[in-house]
C-alpha positions in Angstrom: 19.4 37.7 7.9 18.8 40.9 9.7 21.1 39.7 12.6 24.0 40.2 10.2 23.2 43.9 9.4 25.6 46.5 10.5 24.7 50.0 11.7 25.0 52.7 9.0 24.9 50.2 6.1 22.3 50.0 3.4 20.2 46.8 3.2 17.4 45.6 1.0 14.1 45.1 2.9 12.3 42.9 0.4 14.5 39.8 0.9 14.2 40.1 4.7 10.4 40.5 4.5 10.2 37.4 2.2 12.2 35.4 4.6 10.0 36.3 7.6 6.6 35.8 5.9 4.4 32.7 6.1 3.6 31.1 2.7 -0.1 32.1 2.9 1.0 35.8 2.6 2.4 35.2 -0.8 -0.8 33.6 -2.2 -2.4 37.0 -1.7 0.7 38.8 -2.8 0.9 36.9 -6.1 -2.8 37.3 -7.0 -2.4 41.0 -7.7 -0.4 40.6 -10.9 -1.2 42.7 -14.0 -2.3 41.0 -17.2 0.8 40.6 -19.4 -0.9 40.1 -22.8 1.0 40.9 -26.1 0.7 44.6 -25.4 4.2 45.6 -24.3 3.7 48.3 -21.6 6.7 47.7 -19.3 5.9 50.9 -17.4 3.1 48.9 -15.6 5.7 47.4 -13.3 6.2 50.8 -11.5 2.9 50.3 -9.7 2.4 46.5 -9.6 3.8 43.4 -11.0 3.9 41.4 -14.3 3.9 37.7 -14.5 6.5 36.8 -17.2 5.6 33.1 -17.2 7.7 30.0 -17.4 11.3 29.8 -18.5 14.5 27.9 -17.8 17.2 29.6 -15.9 20.9 28.8 -15.1 23.4 30.6 -13.0 26.6 31.3 -14.7 30.1 32.6 -13.9 33.2 33.9 -15.5 35.0 30.5 -15.8 31.9 28.2 -15.9 32.0 25.7 -18.7 28.9 25.1 -20.8 28.4 21.6 -19.5 28.4 22.9 -15.9 25.3 24.9 -16.4 22.3 23.6 -14.4 19.1 24.6 -16.1 15.9 24.6 -14.0 12.4 25.4 -14.9 10.7 28.2 -13.0 7.9 30.8 -13.1 9.1 34.4 -13.1 7.4 37.6 -12.1 8.7 41.2 -12.0 7.6 43.2 -9.0 8.8 46.8 -9.5 12.6 46.4 -9.5 12.8 42.8 -8.4 12.7 39.7 -10.6 11.2 36.9 -8.5 11.7 33.2 -9.3 9.1 30.7 -8.1 9.5 26.9 -8.2 7.2 25.3 -10.8 6.1 21.8 -10.2 3.8 21.1 -13.2 0.6 23.0 -12.5 1.5 24.2 -9.0 3.5 27.4 -8.5 4.9 27.6 -5.0 3.6 30.7 -3.2 7.0 31.8 -1.8 9.8 32.9 -4.2 12.9 30.6 -4.2 15.1 33.3 -5.6 15.2 37.0 -6.6 17.3 39.4 -8.6 17.6 43.1 -7.7 17.2 44.7 -11.0 18.2 48.4 -10.3 21.3 49.0 -12.6 21.0 45.5 -14.1 22.2 44.8 -17.7 20.4 42.6 -20.1 21.3 41.4 -23.5 20.5 38.5 -25.9 23.0 35.7 -25.3 25.6 35.5 -28.1 25.7 31.7 -28.2 22.3 30.4 -27.1 19.3 31.2 -29.3 16.2 32.7 -27.5 18.2 33.3 -24.3 18.5 36.5 -22.2 21.7 37.1 -20.2 21.0 39.1 -17.0 23.8 40.7 -15.0 22.7 42.2 -11.7 24.1 43.3 -8.2 23.0 41.7 -4.9 22.1 45.2 -3.6 22.6 48.9 -4.6 26.1 49.3 -3.2 27.4 45.9 -4.0 30.4 45.5 -6.4 29.7 41.8 -6.7 27.8 41.1 -10.0 25.8 37.9 -10.6 24.9 36.4 -14.0 21.9 34.4 -15.0 20.9 32.9 -18.3 17.1 32.7 -19.0 16.1 30.4 -21.9 12.8 31.3 -23.6 10.6 29.8 -26.3 10.9 32.4 -29.0 12.5 35.6 -30.1 9.3 37.5 -29.3 9.5 36.2 -25.7 13.1 37.5 -25.6 11.9 40.9 -26.7 9.1 41.0 -24.1 11.4 39.9 -21.3 14.1 42.3 -22.2 11.6 45.2 -22.3 10.4 44.4 -18.7 13.8 43.7 -17.3 15.2 46.9 -18.7 12.3 48.9 -17.3 12.9 47.3 -13.9 16.6 48.1 -14.2 15.8 51.7 -14.6 13.6 52.0 -11.5 15.1 53.5 -8.3 12.6 52.7 -5.5 
């Protein structure tokens, strides 16, 4: 939290704001998503957000074995240069994100081993040398193309 911030350091504001807000704030926040039909126009994320939909995601690491991956279903949204993950319980999407990835400078690629899976490598904040990796499993190769287009657009934003 903000109590751990040090003077003269750079900190991301969005995670702190998410942490401080009541859940009702996110109901309004989420309702302003842009329609993400089949028209790929990833530049839309500069001024709004795009709901990418449902997918399965798993955190991964350098020495993590395949059987150790813990896949979980979630709803994902890109809001400018953040990928937000929302818990999905059937037809109910929780209003507060349960996770996020800071996309500026992130790298995406189709996973070599898993079909219809995107590998996302990102930093925790702009000056962090620590890199995180997440695998995102999708339904089709068209979905992989769409997600990579939006993720790459978010990775190029410097806001």
